[in-house]
C-alpha positions in Angstrom: -16.0 45.9 25.0 -19.8 44.3 24.8 -19.3 42.1 27.5 -18.5 44.5 30.1 -21.1 47.1 29.1 -23.8 44.3 29.0 -22.4 43.0 32.3 -22.8 46.7 33.5 -26.8 47.1 32.8 -27.1 43.6 34.0 -25.5 44.1 37.6 -27.3 47.5 37.7 -31.0 45.7 36.7 -30.1 43.1 39.2 -28.9 45.8 42.2 -32.5 47.9 41.3 -34.3 44.8 41.9 -32.7 43.8 45.4 -32.8 47.6 46.6 -36.7 47.4 45.8 -37.1 43.8 47.4 -35.3 45.1 50.2 -37.6 47.7 50.6 -40.6 46.0 49.9 -39.6 43.7 53.1 -38.9 46.7 55.3 -42.0 48.3 54.4 -44.1 45.1 55.0 -42.3 44.3 58.2 -43.2 48.1 59.6 -46.8 47.3 58.1 -46.9 50.3 55.9 -48.5 47.8 53.2 -49.2 50.9 50.9 -45.3 51.7 50.2 -44.9 47.6 50.5 -47.6 47.4 47.5 -45.9 50.4 45.7 -42.3 48.6 46.1 -43.7 45.5 44.8 -45.1 47.0 41.5 -41.6 48.6 41.1 -40.0 45.0 41.3 -42.6 43.6 39.0 -41.8 46.3 36.6 -37.7 45.7 37.1 -38.4 42.1 36.3 -40.4 42.5 33.4 -37.5 45.0 32.1 -34.4 42.6 32.9 -36.8 39.6 31.2 -37.4 41.9 28.4 -33.6 43.1 28.2 -32.2 39.4 28.4 -35.0 37.7 25.6 -33.8 40.8 22.9 -30.1 39.7 23.6 -31.1 35.8 23.4 -33.1 36.5 20.2 -30.7 38.1 18.7 -27.9 35.7 19.4 -30.2 32.7 19.0 -30.9 34.9 15.4 -27.2 34.9 14.7 -26.6 31.2 15.3 -29.4 30.2 13.2 -28.1 32.1 10.5 -24.6 30.4 10.9 -25.9 27.2 10.9 -27.9 28.1 7.6 -24.8 29.1 6.2 -26.7 32.8 5.4 -24.0 35.1 5.1 -26.1 38.0 4.5 -26.8 38.2 8.1 -26.0 41.8 9.3 -26.9 43.9 12.7 -27.1 47.5 12.9 -24.4 49.1 14.6 -25.8 52.9 14.8 -28.5 52.6 17.6 -28.9 54.3 20.9 -28.8 51.5 23.3 -24.8 51.3 23.6 -24.8 47.8 24.9 -26.7 46.5 21.8 -24.6 48.3 19.5 -21.2 46.8 20.9 -23.0 43.4 20.8 -24.3 43.6 17.3 -20.3 45.0 16.2 -19.1 41.6 17.9 -21.7 39.4 16.2 -20.7 41.1 12.7 -17.2 40.8 13.4 -17.7 36.6 14.3 -19.8 36.8 11.4 -17.1 37.9 9.2 -14.3 35.7 10.6 -16.6 32.8 10.0 -17.2 33.8 6.4 -13.6 34.2 6.0 -12.7 30.6 7.6 -15.6 29.3 4.9 -14.3 31.1 1.8 -10.5 29.9 2.9 -12.1 26.2 3.4 -13.9 26.4 -0.1 -10.6 27.9 -1.8 -8.8 24.9 -0.3 -10.8 22.3 -1.3 -11.3 23.7 -4.6 -7.5 23.7 -4.5 -7.4 20.0 -3.4 -10.1 18.7 -6.2 -8.5 20.5 -8.9 -5.3 18.4 -7.8 -7.4 15.0 -7.6 -8.9 16.2 -11.0 -5.6 16.5 -12.8 -4.0 13.6 -10.9 -2.4 10.7 -13.0 -3.9 8.0 -10.7 -7.6 7.5 -10.6 -9.9 8.4 -7.6 -13.4 7.2 -6.7 -15.2 7.8 -2.7 -18.0 5.3 -2.3 -20.2 5.5 0.7 -21.8 2.2 2.6 -24.7 2.4 0.0 -22.6 2.3 -3.1 -22.9 5.7 -3.9 -19.8 7.5 -5.6 -19.4 10.5 -3.7 -16.7 11.9 -6.2 -14.7 10.5 -9.1 -12.0 12.2 -10.8 -11.3 12.7 -14.4 -8.5 9.7 -14.5 -11.0 7.4 -13.0 -13.7 8.4 -15.6 -11.0 7.6 -18.0 -9.9 4.6 -16.9 -13.4 3.0 -16.3 -14.6 4.7 -19.9 -17.6 6.0 -18.1 -18.3 9.8 -17.7 -21.1 10.2 -15.3 -20.3 7.9 -12.2 -22.9 8.1 -9.3 -23.0 4.9 -8.2 -20.8 1.5 -8.6 -24.0 -0.5 -10.1 -23.1 1.5 -13.3 -19.6 -0.3 -13.3 -21.9 -3.4 -14.9 -22.1 -1.6 -17.8 -18.3 -1.4 -18.3 -17.6 -4.7 -16.9 -19.4 -7.2 -14.6 -15.9 -8.4 -13.4 -14.9 -4.8 -12.4 -18.2 -4.2 -10.7 -18.1 -7.2 -8.6 -14.7 -6.2 -8.1 -15.1 -2.6 -6.5 -18.7 -3.3 -5.0 -16.9 -6.0 -2.7 -13.6 -4.0 -2.1 -12.7 -4.4 1.5 -10.2 -1.6 3.0 -6.5 -2.2 2.1 -7.6 -4.6 -0.6 -5.3 -4.3 -3.5 -6.4 -6.1 -6.9 -5.2 -6.7 -10.3 -7.9 -6.4 -13.3 -7.5 -6.3 -17.0 -10.1 -4.6 -19.1 -10.8 -4.4 -22.5 -12.5 -1.8 -25.1 -12.5 -0.9 -28.7 -9.1 0.7 -28.7 -6.9 -1.6 -26.2 -6.6 -3.6 -23.4 -5.6 -2.0 -20.2 -4.1 -3.5 -16.6 -5.6 -1.7 -13.4 -4.5 -2.2 -10.1 -7.4 -1.2 -7.5 -7.0 -0.7 -4.0 -9.2 0.7 -1.0 -8.2 2.6 1.7 -10.8 3.5 4.5 -11.9 6.8 4.8 -13.6 8.5 7.9 -15.6 11.5 7.9 -17.9 13.6 10.4 -21.2 12.2 8.7 -19.9 8.7 7.2 -17.7 6.2 6.4 -16.1 5.8 2.8 -13.9 3.9 0.9 -11.4 5.7 -0.8 -10.7 3.8 -4.0 -7.4 4.7 -6.0 -7.1 3.3 -9.9 -3.8 3.0 -11.6 -3.3 1.9 -15.1 0.0 -0.3 -15.0 -0.5 -1.3 -18.4 2.6 0.6 -19.8 4.6 -0.2 -16.8 3.8 -3.9 -17.1 5.2 -3.6 -20.5 8.8 -1.9 -19.6 8.9 -4.3 -17.0 8.1 -7.3 -19.4 10.7 -5.7 -22.0 13.2 -5.3 -19.6 12.8 -8.8 -18.2 13.1 -10.1 -21.6 16.3 -8.1 -22.0 17.8 -9.5 -18.9 16.8 -12.8 -19.7 18.2 -12.8 -23.3 21.6 -11.4 -21.7 21.8 -14.4 -19.7 20.9 -16.8 -22.1 23.2 -15.5 -24.7 25.8 -15.3 -22.1 25.1 -19.3 -21.2 24.9 -20.3 -24.6 27.7 -18.5 -26.1 30.1 -20.1 -23.0 29.1 -23.8 -24.2 28.7 -23.0 -28.1 32.1 -20.9 -28.4 34.3 -24.2 -27.4 32.7 -26.0 -29.5 32.9 -24.2 -32.4 36.5 -23.6 -31.9 37.5 -27.3 -31.2 35.7 -28.2 -34.5 37.8 -25.8 -36.2 41.0 -27.2 -34.5 39.9 -30.9 -35.0 39.2 -30.2 -38.6 42.4 -29.2 -39.3 44.2 -31.7 -37.9 42.8 -33.6 -41.4 43.5 -30.8 -43.8 46.4 -29.4 -45.4 46.0 -26.3 -47.7 42.3 -26.8 -47.7 42.7 -30.1 -48.9 41.9 -33.5 -47.1 45.2 -35.4 -46.0 45.3 -39.1 -46.8 44.7 -41.8 -44.1 48.7 -42.6 -44.2 49.4 -39.0 -43.0 47.3 -39.5 -39.7 49.3 -39.4 -36.8 48.8 -41.2 -33.2 49.0 -37.4 -31.8 46.4 -36.2 -34.4 44.0 -39.4 -33.1 44.4 -38.8 -29.6 44.1 -34.7 -29.7 40.9 -35.9 -31.5 39.5 -37.9 -29.3 40.1 -35.4 -26.6 38.3 -32.9 -28.3 35.5 -34.9 -29.0 35.3 -35.5 -25.3 35.3 -31.6 -24.3 32.7 -31.2 -27.3 30.6 -34.2 -25.4 31.0 -32.1 -21.8 29.8 -28.9 -23.5 27.2 -30.5 -25.0 25.8 -32.2 -21.9 26.3 -28.9 -20.3 23.8 -27.3 -22.9 21.4 -30.0 -22.7 21.1 -29.7 -18.8 20.8 -25.7 -19.1 18.0 -26.4 -21.6 16.5 -29.2 -19.0 17.0 -26.1 -16.4 14.7 -23.6 -18.6 12.1 -26.7 -18.9 11.7 -27.3 -15.2 11.3 -23.4 -14.8 8.4 -23.4 -17.5 7.0 -26.8 -16.4 5.7 -26.2 -13.0 2.2 -28.0 -12.6 -0.3 -25.8 -10.9 -0.2 -26.2 -7.0 -2.5 -28.8 -5.0 -3.2 -26.9 -2.4 -4.0 -28.1 1.4 -3.9 -26.8 4.9 -0.1 -26.9 6.2 0.9 -26.6 9.7 3.9 -23.9 9.5 5.5 -25.3 12.3 5.8 -28.6 10.8 6.9 -27.2 7.6 10.0 -25.5 9.6 11.1 -28.8 11.3 11.0 -30.7 8.0 13.2 -28.0 6.3 15.6 -28.0 9.3 16.1 -31.7 8.8 16.3 -31.1 5.0 19.2 -28.8 5.3 21.1 -30.5 8.0 23.3 -32.5 5.9 24.2 -29.5 4.2 27.9 -27.9 4.9 28.2 -25.8 7.5 25.0 -26.5 9.3 26.6 -27.1 12.3 28.6 -23.9 12.6 25.3 -21.9 12.7 22.6 -21.4 14.9 19.1 -22.4 13.4 15.9 -20.8 15.0 12.0 -21.4 14.4 9.4 -18.9 15.4 5.8 -19.0 14.1 2.5 -18.0 15.7 0.7 -21.1 17.7 -1.3 -23.3 15.1 -0.3 -21.1 12.1 -1.6 -22.5 8.7 -1.2 -21.8 5.2 -3.3 -22.9 2.3 -0.1 -24.1 -0.1 1.3 -27.1 -2.5 3.6 -28.6 0.5 6.2 -29.9 -2.2 6.3 -26.7 -4.1 6.5 -24.8 -0.7 9.2 -27.3 0.6 11.0 -26.6 -2.4 11.1 -22.9 -2.1 12.0 -23.1 1.9 14.5 -25.7 1.1 16.2 -23.6 -1.4 16.2 -20.5 0.1 17.4 -22.1 3.6 20.5 -23.2 1.3 21.1 -19.8 0.1 21.1 -18.6 3.6 23.6 -21.2 4.4 26.1 -20.8 2.0 26.0 -16.8 2.5 26.8 -17.5 6.2 30.0 -19.8 4.8 30.6 -21.4 8.1 30.2 -18.2 10.2 30.7 -19.2 13.8 28.0 -16.7 14.8 25.9 -17.3 12.1 22.2 -17.2 12.4 19.0 -18.8 10.4 15.8 -18.2 11.4 12.3 -19.2 10.0 9.5 -17.2 10.9 5.7 -17.3 10.4 3.1 -14.7 11.2 -0.5 -13.1 10.4 -0.1 -9.7 9.7 -2.7 -7.2 10.8 -4.5 -7.5 7.1 -4.7 -11.2 8.0 -1.8 -11.9 5.1 0.3 -15.4 6.0 4.0 -14.2 5.9 6.8 -16.5 6.1 10.3 -15.1 6.5 13.8 -16.8 5.7 16.5 -14.9 7.5 20.0 -14.7 8.1 22.7 -12.3 9.2 25.3 -12.9 6.3 27.0 -10.3 4.5 23.9 -9.2 2.5 23.3 -8.9 -1.2 25.2 -6.3 -3.2 23.3 -3.4 -4.4 24.1 -3.7 -7.8 22.8 -7.2 -8.3 20.0 -7.0 -6.2 17.6 -6.2 -8.8 18.9 -9.3 -11.0 18.6 -11.9 -8.6 15.3 -13.1 -9.6 16.3 -13.1 -13.1 16.5 -16.9 -14.6 19.8 -18.4 -14.7 21.6 -15.2 -13.5 23.9 -16.6 -10.7 27.4 -15.4 -8.8 28.0 -19.3 -7.7 30.5 -21.2 -9.9 28.2 -24.5 -9.7 24.9 -22.6 -9.5 22.2 -22.7 -12.5 20.6 -19.5 -11.5 17.1 -20.4 -11.5 16.4 -21.3 -7.7 14.9 -17.9 -7.0 13.4 -17.2 -10.2 11.5 -20.6 -9.7 10.6 -20.2 -6.1 9.4 -16.5 -7.0 7.1 -18.6 -9.7 5.9 -20.8 -7.5 4.8 -18.1 -5.1 2.9 -16.7 -8.0 1.1 -19.7 -8.8 0.0 -19.6 -5.2 -1.2 -16.2 -5.6 1.4 -14.7 -3.6 4.7 -12.9 -3.7 8.5 -13.4 -2.9 10.5 -10.1 -1.9 13.8 -9.9 -0.4 15.0 -7.1 1.8 18.7 -7.0 2.8 21.4 -4.8 5.0 25.3 -5.3 4.3 26.6 -7.2 6.9 23.5 -7.3 9.3 20.5 -8.9 7.8 19.1 -10.6 4.6 15.3 -11.5 5.0 13.2 -13.3 2.1 9.4 -12.8 2.9 6.7 -15.3 1.3 3.2 -13.5 1.2 0.1 -15.6 0.8 
C-alpha cells in the first residue's frame, strides 16, 4: 500500500536525522568539533531532503484536491516512475479520482432522471429562491402559466397581476386557489408552497395543479346527486296528489261523463274532503321543501367579529341541554386558553348546534355516550373546532352523500343541516370535513 511505503520512508529519514543528531551531540560533548560540524551538515541535508519529500507529496495532494474542487476530471498522475512510494501514491490518487468521477456521473444521471420525471409530471413545479429567481420550472408549470421562459416571479405580471402577487407572497404550507383566463379557456389552479432547504440556500417549492376538469366532474356529480334527491322528494309529494286527484275525479264521472248532482252520495262527499285534506298536506310538504331550498341558497354574507371559542361552546351546551337524551351523555369542552375565531356568531352557532344535535341523536341515549367540543390552533396558525362523539359512526356507503342537499336518513329530517353548515363554512373561507370509525368515533372538523 502507498501509506506503508510512505510511512517507511518517513520513519527511515527521521531515523537518520535522529542518529545524526545523537552523533552531533556525542562529538560536540567530546570536543571533537570537526566531526560535530560534519554531522551538523549531514543533519541539515537530511532535514532539507525530508522537507523536500514532504513538500513534493503535499503539493501533489493539494493539486489533487484543487482539481476535485474545480471539477477537473482530466487530472491524471503518472504511475510509471522510479520512486516506488510516489508511484503507489499516484495510483491511489488516480483510483480516488475515478471513484469521485463515477459518483459524479451517477449523481448526474440520477439528477437527469428526476428532472425528466418532473418535466413530464402532470403537476406544475416551480422552485423559487429568496430573491424571487425561479431556479427550476417544469413543462406543466410553463403550460399552466402560459409562459415559456420563466426566470423570475416578476415575469408573472405579464400573465396576471393577481397570480404574481399570490406566488410572490406565498408562504410555506400556504394553499391558494386562483382562476386564470386566456384566449382559449378559463382554468382553475391550486397553488401550494412547501419549504425546501439546500446546502446553499432556502427555496420554496411551488406546485401548480389545474383542477378545472376535476371541478367540472365534481360539479356534475353534485348536480346528479342533487337532482336525484330533488326528484325523489318532489315525486314523493306529487305522486299521491296525482293519484288522489284521479280517484276524486272518478267519484264524479261515469263512463267518462259527469254524473248528475242527485247521484252524488254522502260517502263521495266525505271521501272527497278526506282526499282534499291529503292533497293540502302534500302541498304544504312541497312548499316546506321549497322553503328549505330557499333557506339554503339565501344565507347572507357573514358579519364577522372576534369570538371566544370557550364562550361559544358554553352557549351550545345550554342550547342543546333541552334535547332528548342530553342527560344520558357526558358533555366535555376543551379549548386552548383565550382561543378566538373571526366569524359570524349567529351562523357559527347554527352550525355548532346542528352538529351537536346530530351527535346527540346518533348516541340515542347511550349511557356511555360522550360528546366533546374541542378548539385548537394548529402548527400553521389555523383555527380548528371539532364536534366529536363516540356513537356508531357513519356508514361508508353514505359518507360521500351526507353533505348533499336534502339527503337524509332520518324520517323527520329535511336533509339540509349538513349542507347548510358546509355552505356557511365556505362563506367564512373555511371548510367542514368529517372522519369516522365505526362504533368508535365520529369527528366533524371546522377549519378557519
